[in-house]
Every structure is written in C-alpha cells, then in structure tokens.
C-alpha positions as CSV (number, residue, x, y, z in Angstrom):
1,M,-4.5,-19.2,-5.0
2,T,-7.3,-17.1,-3.7
3,P,-5.7,-14.3,-1.5
4,A,-7.1,-13.1,1.8
5,I,-9.1,-9.9,1.6
6,T,-8.3,-7.8,4.7
7,L,-10.2,-4.7,5.9
8,S,-8.3,-2.3,8.1
9,N,-10.4,0.4,9.8
10,L,-12.5,0.7,6.7
11,T,-14.8,3.8,6.7
12,C,-17.0,4.8,3.8
13,V,-19.5,7.6,3.3
14,H,-22.4,8.1,0.9
15,E,-23.2,11.6,-0.2
16,R,-21.0,12.8,2.6
17,R,-23.0,10.8,5.2
18,P,-21.7,7.9,7.1
19,A,-22.3,4.4,5.6
20,L,-19.7,2.2,7.1
21,H,-17.6,2.8,10.2
22,H,-14.2,1.5,11.1
23,V,-14.6,-2.1,10.0
24,S,-11.6,-4.4,10.4
25,G,-11.3,-8.1,9.7
26,C,-10.3,-10.7,7.1
27,F,-12.0,-12.9,4.6
28,A,-9.8,-16.0,4.6
29,P,-8.7,-17.6,1.3
30,G,-11.5,-19.8,0.0
31,S,-14.0,-18.8,2.6
32,L,-17.8,-18.7,2.2
33,T,-19.2,-15.7,4.1
34,A,-22.7,-14.2,4.5
35,V,-23.0,-10.5,5.1
36,V,-26.2,-9.7,7.1
37,G,-27.6,-6.7,8.9
38,P,-30.5,-4.3,9.0
39,N,-31.5,-2.2,6.0
40,G,-29.1,0.6,5.6
41,A,-26.4,-1.2,7.5
42,G,-23.8,-0.6,4.8
43,K,-23.8,-4.1,3.2
44,T,-23.8,-3.0,-0.4
45,T,-21.3,-0.3,0.4
46,L,-19.0,-3.0,1.8
47,L,-19.1,-5.1,-1.3
48,R,-18.5,-2.1,-3.5
49,A,-15.5,-1.0,-1.4
50,I,-14.0,-4.5,-1.7
51,A,-14.5,-4.4,-5.4
52,G,-12.8,-1.0,-5.6
53,L,-16.0,0.8,-6.7
54,H,-16.5,2.9,-3.5
55,A,-13.6,4.8,-2.2
56,A,-12.6,4.5,1.4
57,Q,-12.9,7.7,3.5
58,E,-10.6,6.2,6.0
59,G,-8.7,2.9,6.3
60,Q,-8.2,0.5,3.4
61,V,-9.0,-2.8,1.7
62,D,-6.0,-5.1,1.2
63,R,-6.8,-7.4,-1.7
64,G,-3.6,-9.5,-1.4
65,G,-2.2,-8.2,-4.7
66,L,-5.3,-9.3,-6.6
67,K,-5.9,-7.3,-9.8
68,P,-9.4,-5.8,-10.4
69,A,-10.3,-8.6,-12.9
70,G,-9.8,-11.0,-10.0
71,I,-12.9,-9.7,-8.1
72,A,-16.4,-10.3,-9.6
73,L,-19.4,-8.3,-8.3
74,L,-22.9,-9.4,-8.8
75,P,-25.0,-6.3,-8.2
76,Q,-28.6,-6.3,-7.1
77,A,-30.7,-7.4,-10.1
78,G,-33.2,-4.6,-9.4
79,S,-30.5,-2.0,-9.9
80,L,-29.8,-3.1,-13.5
81,D,-31.5,-1.7,-16.6
82,R,-33.0,-4.5,-18.7
83,S,-34.6,-2.4,-21.4
84,F,-31.5,-2.3,-23.6
85,P,-32.0,-4.8,-26.5
86,V,-29.1,-7.2,-25.8
87,S,-29.1,-11.0,-26.1
88,C,-28.4,-13.4,-23.4
89,R,-25.3,-14.6,-25.3
90,D,-23.8,-11.1,-25.4
91,V,-24.5,-10.5,-21.7
92,V,-22.7,-13.7,-20.7
93,A,-19.8,-12.9,-23.1
94,M,-19.4,-9.5,-21.3
95,G,-18.1,-11.5,-18.3
96,A,-14.8,-12.1,-20.1
97,W,-14.2,-8.5,-21.0
98,R,-12.0,-7.7,-18.0
99,R,-9.8,-10.7,-18.9
100,I,-9.6,-10.3,-22.7
101,G,-10.3,-6.5,-23.1
102,A,-13.4,-4.9,-24.6
103,F,-11.8,-5.1,-28.1
104,G,-10.1,-8.4,-27.6
105,G,-12.8,-10.3,-29.3
106,F,-14.6,-13.5,-28.1
107,G,-14.5,-15.8,-31.1
108,N,-15.1,-19.1,-29.2
109,P,-18.8,-19.4,-28.3
110,A,-18.3,-22.7,-26.4
111,P,-17.7,-21.1,-22.9
112,V,-20.8,-19.0,-23.3
113,M,-22.9,-22.0,-24.2
114,D,-21.4,-24.0,-21.4
115,A,-22.2,-21.3,-18.9
116,L,-25.8,-20.9,-20.1
117,R,-26.2,-24.7,-19.9
118,A,-24.8,-24.8,-16.4
119,V,-27.4,-22.3,-15.1
120,G,-30.3,-24.0,-16.8
121,L,-30.6,-21.6,-19.8
122,A,-29.6,-23.8,-22.6
123,G,-31.2,-22.5,-25.8
124,F,-31.6,-19.0,-24.5
125,E,-28.6,-17.5,-26.2
126,R,-30.6,-15.4,-28.7
127,R,-33.3,-14.3,-26.2
128,L,-33.3,-10.7,-25.3
129,V,-32.8,-10.0,-21.6
130,G,-36.0,-7.9,-21.4
131,T,-38.0,-11.1,-22.0
132,L,-36.6,-13.0,-19.1
133,S,-38.4,-13.6,-15.8
134,A,-36.6,-12.5,-12.5
135,G,-35.3,-16.0,-11.9
136,Q,-34.1,-16.4,-15.5
137,F,-32.3,-13.1,-15.3
138,Q,-30.6,-14.0,-12.1
139,R,-29.4,-17.3,-13.7
140,L,-28.1,-15.2,-16.6
141,L,-26.0,-13.0,-14.2
142,F,-24.5,-16.1,-12.6
143,A,-23.6,-17.4,-16.1
144,R,-21.8,-14.0,-16.7
145,L,-19.9,-14.5,-13.4
146,M,-18.7,-17.9,-14.7
147,L,-17.1,-16.2,-17.7
148,Q,-15.3,-13.7,-15.3
149,D,-13.6,-16.7,-13.8
150,A,-12.6,-14.7,-10.7
151,P,-11.1,-16.1,-7.5
152,V,-13.2,-13.7,-5.4
153,L,-17.0,-13.4,-6.0
154,L,-19.2,-10.7,-4.3
155,L,-22.9,-11.4,-4.5
156,D,-25.4,-8.7,-3.5
157,E,-28.7,-10.2,-2.6
158,P,-28.4,-13.1,-5.1
159,F,-31.8,-14.7,-4.2
160,T,-34.1,-11.7,-4.0
161,S,-37.3,-12.2,-6.0
162,V,-36.4,-15.6,-7.3
163,D,-38.3,-18.9,-6.8
164,A,-37.3,-21.7,-4.6
165,R,-36.1,-23.9,-7.5
166,T,-33.8,-21.1,-8.8
167,T,-32.5,-20.4,-5.3
168,A,-31.6,-24.1,-4.9
169,D,-29.9,-24.2,-8.3
170,L,-27.9,-21.1,-7.7
171,L,-26.9,-22.3,-4.2
172,G,-25.5,-25.4,-6.0
173,I,-23.3,-23.1,-8.2
174,I,-22.1,-21.2,-5.1
175,R,-21.2,-24.5,-3.4
176,G,-19.2,-25.5,-6.5
177,W,-17.3,-22.2,-6.5
178,H,-16.5,-22.7,-2.8
179,A,-15.3,-26.3,-3.5
180,Q,-12.9,-24.9,-6.1
181,G,-11.3,-22.7,-3.5
182,R,-12.8,-19.4,-4.5
183,S,-13.8,-16.9,-1.9
184,V,-17.5,-16.1,-1.9
185,V,-19.1,-13.2,0.0
186,A,-22.9,-12.8,-0.2
187,V,-25.3,-10.2,1.2
188,L,-28.3,-12.1,2.4
189,H,-31.5,-11.5,4.4
190,D,-32.7,-15.1,5.0
191,L,-31.0,-16.0,8.3
192,D,-32.2,-19.6,8.1
193,L,-30.5,-20.0,4.8
194,V,-27.4,-18.3,6.1
195,Q,-27.2,-20.8,9.0
196,Q,-27.7,-23.8,6.7
197,E,-25.3,-22.9,4.0
198,F,-22.7,-20.3,5.1
199,P,-20.0,-21.3,7.6
200,Q,-18.9,-17.7,8.2
201,T,-21.0,-14.6,8.8
202,L,-20.3,-10.9,9.1
203,L,-23.0,-9.1,11.0
204,L,-23.0,-5.4,10.2
205,A,-24.9,-2.3,11.5
206,R,-22.7,0.3,9.8
207,E,-20.2,-0.8,12.4
208,L,-19.0,-4.3,12.8
209,V,-21.2,-6.2,15.3
210,A,-19.7,-9.7,14.8
211,W,-17.6,-11.7,12.3
212,G,-16.8,-15.3,12.6
213,P,-18.5,-18.8,12.6
214,T,-22.1,-18.3,11.8
215,G,-23.6,-19.8,14.9
216,Q,-21.6,-17.4,17.1
217,A,-22.0,-14.3,14.9
218,L,-25.8,-14.8,14.8
219,S,-26.3,-15.3,18.5
220,A,-29.4,-13.7,20.0
221,E,-27.2,-11.2,21.8
222,N,-25.4,-10.1,18.6
223,R,-28.7,-9.8,16.7
224,L,-30.1,-7.6,19.4
225,R,-27.1,-5.4,19.3
226,A,-27.6,-4.9,15.5
227,R,-31.2,-4.1,15.9
228,L,-30.6,-1.6,18.7
229,A,-27.9,0.0,16.7
230,A,-30.3,0.4,13.7
231,E,-33.0,1.9,15.9
232,A,-30.5,4.5,17.1
233,W,-29.6,5.8,13.7
234,A,-30.6,9.4,13.0
235,E,-33.0,10.0,10.1
236,A,-30.4,12.4,8.7
237,P,-27.0,11.7,10.2
238,A,-24.5,14.5,10.4
239,L,-22.3,15.1,7.4
240,C,-18.8,13.8,7.6
241,Q,-16.6,16.8,7.8
242,D,-13.7,15.1,6.0
243,A,-15.8,14.2,3.0
244,A,-15.5,17.2,0.9
C-alpha cells in the first residue's frame, strides 16, 4: 500500500537563506495533489525534501517507512543536460536502477518497449535524447517513471513547454497512476488545470497558506494571501543563523 507522507514543521534553507518555513500536513495514501504558489515559494524545495534530496533544517518528513526507491522524482526538464549521447531506450531503462541496482543488468527489453509505447514513443528506442522535441523528451521522462514503478510520484512542472496534445496524454498517465492507488504530487502553474484535474491542492508561499480540497485551498482569499506574502519577501533575506 502507498503510505501517507507526513510533514512535521518542515523548514529548509538554500544557500543558508530561507526557502521553506514550518510546513506541516499530510499527503494521504493514494492522493492526487497539486502544489502551487508564486515563483520562489519553495515548491521545488518541497519535492526535493520529500524525496530525501534536500535536508531539513528543522522538522522532518515521515515517509511511512517507504524506502528511497519507493519515491520517484520527475525534475524540471529544463534542468536536465540533454547533450550526452544516450538513447531513449537507455534513459527509460535507468528508471529500474534503484530497484535492480546499477550493475544488476536489465536483460528483458519488454518493459522498456512497453513504456515507450505507452507514452507514444514506439520506435524511438534508438533515438538520441538530444534529437527529441520538448514534448517528446517529457514523454520519455514519464516512460522512465513507469520503470521506477514507485508508489509515490513527485512531478516538478510536468507540463512546462509542452503542447496541448502532450499535456492531455500525460494527464491520462497521471490519472492511471492515481487509479492504481499511487500518490501523485505535482508542482503546477495552470490553476484552471489544477481545478479541473487535482482534487487536493497545497498552496505555498514559503510558508503553508492552505492545504486541502482544491476549491477551498484556491479561494480568492487564500490566493491573495499568497500574493501578498510574495510581495513582502526581501530581495536578499537574512541568513539562517543555524545553517552553518
């Protein structure tokens, strides 16, 4: 079963400056949650903290006993280097490394081909990633997530710079993961999309503004609170004294 992911007073810093303050709450098992907020609100930091890639300055993340291989993180596509000459088949196969080990071998190509077919990239297995369009590359990253087969999936801006058809296809995959009982947490900017597709929303402005049913979390009052909080941020916030 997918465990609950519980945040208790989670505080994180970036380069000794505050990024996330005293966030507490719970992602219920099998939930589908959007994370929204102004630029610089700590959304990516939150996902990385849940994945164990960003240490907490204070508080903690309780992953319900889930091992690292049980959490899959889709980073922002723009943060990834696509210049390395690697094939689509090899990128997808990398998704299984945390389950089988880097030297465990991946002799059965069927799961890779199935994943490529599922994201609309059948026949792309020998293509180099540097030749893909933005939408094709994002489809490839979703195929890699399929090989990770994790009960918790963290998606950082999964629809940025992709066309409407790709967005619709990837949304279908997310719906399928949710139907399987997996927990999906996605950082998004399109509030119309959030309201249409995501039952739960976490509204963040470095601090927690709202977390709950999407209609309530994205009320006009809460969105105003988030905007005002962002306008009050200092250009260069004070260093956290405990972050040596």
